[in-house]
N, C-alpha and C positions, 0 to 999 in steps of 0.2 A: 353866597348867592349873588344874583345880579348879573352883571356883564360877563364875569368870568364863567358863570354857569352857561349862559347862552353861547359864549364863544366855544366852550368845550362841547356844547351840545350840537353846535351847528358846523364847526370847522372840521374838515378832514385833517387830522393831525399828521404832520410830516415826520414825527418821531414815534418810536415804539411806545405803545400804551402800557403803562406800568400799574394802572389802577385795577379795581375789581371788575369794572365794566368792560364791555367789548370795545374793540377799536373801530367797529363799524358804526358810522354815524346814522342815526335814525330820523333826524329832524331837518337835515340840511343837505342840499345837493350842491356839488361843485358845478362849474360852468358846463361840464359834460357829465350827464347822469351816469354814464357807464365808465367813467375814468377809473373808479376803484376796481371794478370788475376786470377791466383791461389790465390794470397794473398787477392785480392778483394773478390773472391767467398768464400774463407775460413774464412773471417773475420765475425765471428758470431755477434760481438757487433755492427758492422755497420748496420746489418739488424735489430738487437734487439732494438736499441735506437730510430730509426726514421722511420721504415718501416710501412706504412699504408696499404699495400696490404695484400693479404692472403697468404703470403709465409709461409713455414713450416721449422721446424728445428728439427734435431735429437739430443737427449740427452742420454748420458750414465748414468748409476746408479752412484750416488756419484759425481755429477757434481761439478764444481768449485763454483757455487753460485746458489741461488734460483731465480726464476723469480720475477722480480720487476714489478712495474706498477700498474695494477688494483688490483691485489691480495694484494699488500702492502697497498693500500689505504683502502681496505675493512677490513684488519686486524686492522687498526688504527681507525676505525669508533667509536668503543666503548670507546676510551680514550678521556676524556674531559679535562684532566689536562693540563695546559699550560706547566708545566715542562716536561711532557712526550712528548708533541708535539715538544718542543725545542730539546729534546734528540733525537727524531726520525729524525728530519731534519738534525741534526749533523751527525747521523749515516748514513743517506742516502748520505750526502755529502762525508763522508769518504769512503763509499762503491763505490761511483762514481769515486773518485780519484784512488782507487785501481783498478777499472775496466779499467780506461784509461791506467794505467800502464800495466795491463795485455794485453790490446788490442795491445799496441805498441810492447810488448814482443812477442805476438803471431804472429804479422805481420813479425817481424824480423826472428822468428823461421821458419815460413812458407817460407819466401824468401830464407833462407839458405837451407831448405829442397829441394825446387824446384831447386836451383842451384846445389845441390849435385846430384839430380836425373838427371840433364842434363849431368853430367860427366860420367854417366853410359853408356858405348858404346853399350851394348846390347839393350838398350831402355826399359828394364823392369823396373817397378816401385815397390817401397818397400811398407811396410805395411802402413806407414803414408800417402803415396800418395793415395793408394787405399781407405783409410779411408776418406780422403778429398773428393774423387770422390763420395763415397757412401753418404757422408753427403750432397753434392750438389744435388744428385739425390733425396734424401729425401726432401730437401728444395724446389726443383722445382716441386715435384709431385703435391702438392697443392689440391688434390681432396680426401684425406683420412680424417678419423676422428681424435679423440684425440690420439689413439694409432694405429699404423700400424704394419703389419706383417714384420718380419725380412726377409732380402734377403738371398739367398743361400750362398753368400760369407761373411756373417756376422759371427763374432766369436760367441762362445757359451755365453749364459747368456747376450745377448745384448738386452737392453730395448730401444725401439724406441718410442719417444714421439714427438708430433707436437705442435706448439704454436698456440693458438687461435689468430685470427686477432684482433689487437688493435682497440678499438672504436675511431671513428673520434672525435677529440676535438671540443667542441662547441665554437663558436666565443665568444671572451671576449673583453671587453673594457679596461682591465688591461694590463699593460706591463708584458710580460712573460720573464722568465729567462731560461738559459740553465745550466743544471747541468754538471759541468766539464769545459773543455776548449772550448771556442767559436771557436777558430781557428781549433781545431781538429774536431769539428762538421761541420765546413765549408768544410773541406777536405772530410769528409764522404759524404756530399751532392754532391760534385763535382764528386766523384767516382760513386755514385748511378746514377746521371744524365747521366754520360758517358756510364754506362752499359745500361740504358734505351734507349739511342739514338743509341746504337750500335757503338759508336766511337772506332776506333782502331788505332794503330800506323801506320806509313807509311810502306808499304811493302818493304821487302828487294829486291833490284834490282839485276839483273843478270849482269855478266861481260860485255856482249854485250851492254846492256843499259847504263852501267857505261861509257864505252868507247865512245858511241854515244853522251852522254851528254858532255863529255870533248871535243870532236871534233866539236861540234855544235857551240861553242862560243870561240872566241879568247880573252884571258885575258892578260892585260898588267898592270904592276904596275909602277907608275912614282913617284919618290921621289925628292923633291926640298927643299934644305936647304938655308935659307937666314937670316943671323944674328942669333938671338935666336929663330927663328920660323922655324919649320920643317913641311912640308905638304906632305901628301901621297895621291895620287889618284889612284883608281882602275877603269880601263876601260874595258868594254866588247863590242867588235866589234866597238871600237872607241868612245863609249858613256860612260860618267862618271856615275858610279853607286854608288861608295862609296868614302868618303873623310875623312881623319884624319888630325888633326892639333894639334900641341903641342907648347905651349907658356910657358915661364918660370913662368909667374904669374898665370897660371891656370893649375897646374899639377894635374893629376888624382891620386886618392888614391885607386882605385879599385885593389884588389889583395894584398894590403899591410896587414901585420899581426902585430897587436899591443897587448901590454899588457895594457889593459884598466882598468879604475877604475870606479866602479859603483857609480853613483851619487844619483840616486833615482830609486825606483821600484814602478810601478803603477799596482797593481793587477787588477783594474777595466778595464785597457786597455791591460792587459796581455803583458806588455812591460817594458823594463828597459832602462834608459838613461845612456850611458857610455861616460866617458871622455877619448878621445884618444889623447889629446894634440893639437887639431886643433881649439881651440876657441869654436866652437859650438859643443854641445854634440851630439853624434850619438845614434841611437835607435837600440835596440836588442829586437826582438819580441820573444814571448814564443816558437813559432814554430821553431825558429832557434837556440834554446839552446840545447847543447849536454849534456843531463842529465846523460848519462853513464859516460862521462868524469868527471862530478862533483860528482860521487858516488851516484847517485839517480836512478839507473836503476830499482830498485824494489819499489821505493817510489812513492808518488803522484807527477805527472808531473805538478807542479805549479811553476810559475816563482818566486813568492814571497818566496817559500821554497828553491829555488836553489840559489838565489842571494840576497845579503844584501848590504846596503849602505856602501861604503868604501872598498868593497871586490875587489880584483884584478882578472881579468878574461881575458883569451886568446881569441881574436876575430880577424876576418878578414873582410875587407870592401868589400861589394858586390855591392854597388851603391854609386856614388858620391853625395854630397849635391846638391840639385836642389831647387832653389827658397828659400822659408823659411823652407824647410825640411832639416834636418840633414842627415848625411851619414847613410846608411843601413848596419847593421853588421850581422855576423853569427859566432857562435862558432864552426862550423863544417868546419875545415880548409881544403883547397884543394890547392895543389901546381902544377902549370902548367909546363910542359916540352915541348920539341919539338914534341915528338911522342905520349905522353900520359899525363894525369893529375893524379897525385898521391893523394889519399885520405887517410890520416892516420886514423887509427881506424875505417876504413870502412870495409864493408863485401861484397859489390857488385862489379862486374866487368862488365863494359859496353864497347861496341864497336860501333863506329859510323855507323849508318844505311845508310850513303851515300856511304859506301864501298860495292863492289859486294860480293855475297855470297861466292865465292871461297876464296877471300882474308880474309873474316871474319872467315872462318873455319881455315885458316892457322894461323891467329893471335890468335885465341882462344886456339889452341894447344900450342903456344909459351907461352901464359900468364900462363898456368898451371904450367910451370916450373920456371918462374922468379918472380911471384908476391908473396910477403910475406903473411903469413896467417893472420897477424893482420892488414892488409891494403887492400885497394881496388884501382883499377885504372880505368880510362876512356880512351880508345884508340881513338885518334883523326884521322881525315881523312888524315893528313899528314903522318901517319904510313904506308901508302900503299907502299908495296915493301920493308919495313925496315927489316933488318936481325935480328936474335935473339940476336946477340951481341950488336947491336945498341939499341934495346929495353931494354936489361939488363943494359947497361950503363946509359940509361936515368932513369931507376928505381933506380939504386944505387945512382945516383947523387941527385935525389929528396929525397930519403930516408936520405941521409946525411944532406940535407937542413933541413928536419924536426927534426932530432936529434939536430942540432945546435939551432933551434928555441926553442925546449924544454929545452935545457941546459940554454939558456939565460933567459927563463921565470922563471926557478927555482933557478937561481943564487941569492945569497944574495945581489949583487950589483944592480940587476934589480929593478927599481922603476917605478910604474905605475903613469901616462901613459908614455909609451916608445915604439919606433918602433923596432920590432924584425926582420922583413923581409920586404924589399921593392922591388916592381916590377921594372924591368929594364926600360930603356928609351923607350918612345913611339915608336921610330923607330925599335928597337929590338923587342919590343912586337908585333908590327903589322907583321913584317917579320916572327916571330916565329909562330904566330897564323894563318896567311893567306897564306904565300908563300908555294906552293907545286907544284906538277906536272901539275896542271891545268894552270899555268901561262907560257906563251911562253917566256917572258923576263921581266926583272926589270931594268928600266932606272934610274940612280942615278945622281943627280946634286948637287955638294957640296963636298969639300974635306973631311970634318969630317964625313959626312953621308956615303960617299963611304968607308972610312976606317972602320967605325963601321959595316956596312952591309956586306962588303966583308969578314971581319974577322969572323963575326958570322956564315955566311953561309959556309965558308970554314971549320969551325970547326965542326958544327953539321950536315951539309948536303953537303958534298963535291961534290956529284953527280949533284947538282943544281948550282954549282958555275959558270959553263959556260953560264948560262942564265943571269948573271949579266952584265950590260954594263954601262960604265961611260959616262956622258954627258959632252963634252968638248967645245961645240959650245958657242959663245957669245950670241946667241939668247936664250931667256928664254925657258926652256923646257915645262913649262905649256902653254906658248903661242903657241908653236909648236903643241901640242896635243889639243889645244883649251879648256884647262881645266878652265882657268880663265873666259872665256866666258860662259861656262856651269855653273860655280859657281854663277856668277852674276844672271843668270836666276833662279837658284834654291833658291835665296834669295827673289824672288818676291812672292807676294801673289797669283798671277794668273799665271797659266802655260798653254801655248798654245799647242794643239795637232797638229800633222803633217797635218791632214785632215781639220783643221779649228775649231774643238771643243776646249773646254777649261776646266781646273780644277781650282777651287777656294779652297785654303787650309787655314783654320783658326784654330788657337790653342786657346782653352779656358782653364779655370782652371780645368775642369773636364775631358775633352777629346779633341781629334783632329777631326774636322769635314771637310770632303771633299765633295764638290758639283761638279757634272758633268753636263756640259752644251754643247749643240750642237754648239753654237757660229755661226761661218760662214759656218759650214758643213751642206749642204742641200741635200746630197745624190747624187747618180748617177743612177737614175731610181729606180724602185720598189716602195714600199709603205712606210708609216711612220714607221711601225714596223721594217722593214729591215734597214731603215736609223738609227733608234735609236739603234738597236742592234749592228750595225757596230761601231757606235760612242762609245758605252759602252765597246766593246771589246778592242778598241784602248785605252780607258781611263784606263781599268784594268791593262794593261801593264805599262802605264806611272805612275799609282798610286804606284805600287810596286817599281819602280825606284825612285820615289820621297821619299818614306818611307825610303829606304836604304840611299839615298844621304843626306837627311835632318836629318836622324837618329831620326825619330819621334817615340815616344813610348807612352805607356799607353793604354787607350781605344780609338779606332779609329772607327768612323762611316762614312760610304760612302753612299752618296745619288746618286745612278745611276738613269738615266732617266727611267721612268716607261716603262715596257715591258708587253705586253698582254699575249704572249705565255709562258707557263711554260718551254718549251724546250729552248727558248732563255734565260730565266733567269738562267737555269742550265748551259748553255753554257758560259755565262759571269762569273758565279761563278767558273766553272772549269778553265777558263783561268786565273782568279785571283789566284787560288791555284797553278796552274802550275808555274806561275811567282814567287810566294812566295817560291817555292822550291829552288831557288838560294839564298835566304836570310839566312845568318848564324845566325842572331839573333832569339831567341826563339819567336815564334808567334803562334797564334791560331785564326782561323776564326770560330766564335761562331755559328751564324745563320743569316738568313734573316728574318727581322721582318715583321709584317703584313702590314706595310707601305712601304715595299720594300727597307728598309735600311739594309746594310750589316754591321754587327758588328764583330769586331775583336780586338784582343789585341796583343801588341808587347812589348817585354821587354825593359824597359828604364834603361840605366846604367849611362850615363853621360849627358853632355850638347849636344844639337843638333847643327846643322850647323848655324842656325840663331843666337843662343846665342854666338857662337864663334866669329862672325863677327859683333856684334851689341851691343848696350848698351841702357838701358831704357831711354826714353825721360824725361828730367827733368821738362818739362812744363805740360805734360799730365799724367805723371807716367805710361806710357805704354798703356794708354787706347785708344789713337788715336784721341781723340776729346778734345776740351777745352770748358768747360761749362760756359755759360753766364747766370747769374741769372736775368738780365734785358732783357726784350723783345726788340730786335733791331727795330729801327724805319723803316718806309716804304721807305723813300727816301734814296738813296745812297747805297742800298743793304746791310745795316748794320748800326750800330750806334756807339756812344761812349760807350766804355766798362767802366761802372762805378764800376763794381766789377769783378776782374779777378779770374781765377782758383787759387786754393790754391798753387798748385805746381809751377805755373809760375808767382807768384805775384811780384817777384823781377826782372823779366826780361821784358824789353820793346823792342818790335820789331821796326825796322826802320820805317815801314809804319805807326806805331801808333804814332810816335813822331809828325809828321805834323798834324795828326788828333787831337791830344791832344792840340797842340798850337792853332789851329783854333777853338777849341771846344766852348769857350764862345760865340763868335760872331755868329757861326753857330747855336748854340742852341737858342740864342735870336731871330735870324731871323726866325727860324723854329716856335718858339712860337708865334711871331707876325703874321706870315702868317696863322697859324692855327686859331688864334683868329679872324682875318678878315674873314676867310672862314666861321667860325661858325656863325658870326654875319650876314653875307650875306644870309646864308641858313635859319636862324631863322626869318629874317625880312619879313613883310607882303608885298605882291606884290603891286607895285605902278604903276598907270596908266601913260603912257608916254604922253607928250603933243603932240597935233596934229601938224604935220609939216606945215610950212608956205611955200606956193608955190608962187613964184613971176612970173608974166607973162613975 
């Protein structure tokens, strides 16, 4: 959580997205709001490699390369030689690598052009921008033949050609492969699906809406330090919505910069395993490799060409180790500050979309003066009202940190693996990333925590220092704000809603599943549809709170109670999206399936709430049940356990001791009773003697 979350949430990534979420950024805008759309529409290769519709494309004379596909296959039909086929496959692979490189370069160039167009105050566009618009018009026309007439605004000697639609591939029983990078192909598919669905980023709010959102909720931060554990709770209107805990034995590595050593590279997985000195190797995917920094800007973008075993590489941790998975790395370093995130060797400038339009315009003007040409920045929500001098000081400090990191990595004494930059303590990190004008006060309990927080806020944000208050009472501050009580309920599997309904939250290996039940809620008049919809609306608000409080991530599937009317389903989905607007962690609501399930993703960075306050059961290995291979007997509600579960074989419960001691006698008695019963049932009926009556 923290700066890495906000960076990932706000920054348009220059590398292919390999996570569960979408590559589209929903909370941050670059310096030009339409940069991403222009880049997507101008990306000819995205449409060329995978498009199955009848889209068209304009070509100039002397293009970069000839059309591949069906024509290439027809050209090679007459060649029967195995050597020629092998050479042709190798040539196609090399061409694909070159095309992937050209695609990335073209995207970067178009993004830079769009950003430059935005700086033009007159709003007029240059020749390259108009060319892209004309190209999009040609491609979207879709009703012309092989060659079309040139438009009036086309230059002289312009030849316009359109591409014939590619034939649909016939179904095959063989495993198909992708030419080039699989992760780049996944990014193209997500972009195309986003355009088809008409998905757009969150609109920029006005200043009035911004102030209304701030005044609608009262936010309080409570900090409690006890021994080596520090806990921070965030309350909205007195309800706990976020919780952070720091223990000495479970320190987060997110944001740390290491000089790692490549252990091995797996081309088939498009990943490399890096030793960062933490015992378990971390993983670096091909989409997170900075090929420009490695001197491969114009070469094939393949991880086996960029990294070799034993090579030293500069990496940053983006996700802590979870379960059996190692830490997640990236070679595109970003350094968080109080007001902005500094991206060395970046080209884009982003501003949080949670800020109002007037503040965004002011910050955009300031950034033109203070941001270096060879770097990019992401302005955070905390930059609201910051002066030019404060922003400049933040940029210069982060720029100095980056120079220090580079100097350490290139020094002769640096040996991999080694730590080059470490994120500050969790207390400082949370205050830096979260504490802003939205909070009415911060209550701190603990001498060391008070000294740390007060010193940091007084240095970087003196205007907010008066909102700090020190807790001096002998009563526990978490007990006063009822935080411990709410934490205990958040650790349960079942969550009760105020009206009587309930949620059941289960975490599996693949996803988090949330089931909504009416429980004790029977409605207050009306029909079943109205009762179910009210229960679902209440559940939607509580689900978002539980996601934030428990820090659940990955794929999340919500099973709302079935509703008949489409308007009611849309109402519940809108309520869910509105509540998710307060969530700082990157998320995306994908769609509602045909079975009525709501699918969404939420970025997972570190351990959740349950993992912080629990440990795996040694008897069942976290499964929740103990398996008996022998069927229990009928009498007594269970029987002697002849074979125990593998995990709990060395442990004997108290109630088992008495049962084991009395087992031989009870077993013999049960066997004798069963034999007598069987003999009685199998015997032939015997006539009873006539009774003798005495007068």
